[in-house]
C-alpha positions, 0 to 999 in steps of 0.5 A: 257057306262062303260069305263076307263074314267067313272071308273076314275070318279066313283073312284074319287067320291067314295073317296070323292075327287074333280077333283083338289085333284085327279089331285094332286094325279096324277100330273095333273091339274083339267082340265086334270082330267076333260078331262080324265073323259070326254074321251078327254084325256087318263089316262096313265099307270103312272096315273093309277100306282099313283092311285093304288100304295098307299092308298088314303083317307085310301083306295086302288084302284083296278088296275084291276077294274080301267083298265077293270071294273072287280073286286071291 
C-alpha cells in the first residue's frame, strides 16, 4: 500500500534521517513521526510544507511526490 504515510517514511529513510531528526525538521516528537509513518496520525499541510520548503541534507523533497506518489 503506497500512501502518504509510506512515502513519508521512504523520504525520511532516503535522507538517512532518524525519526527524531525528522521530527525536529517538522516540529514534532519522534513518537509523532512514528504515528504518521504508521498511519495513526495525518501529516498536516504544515508538516509537508516544512519538509518541502528547504533542502534537507542537501536535497529538496518533491511536494507532489510526497502528497500523491507522482514524480520523484
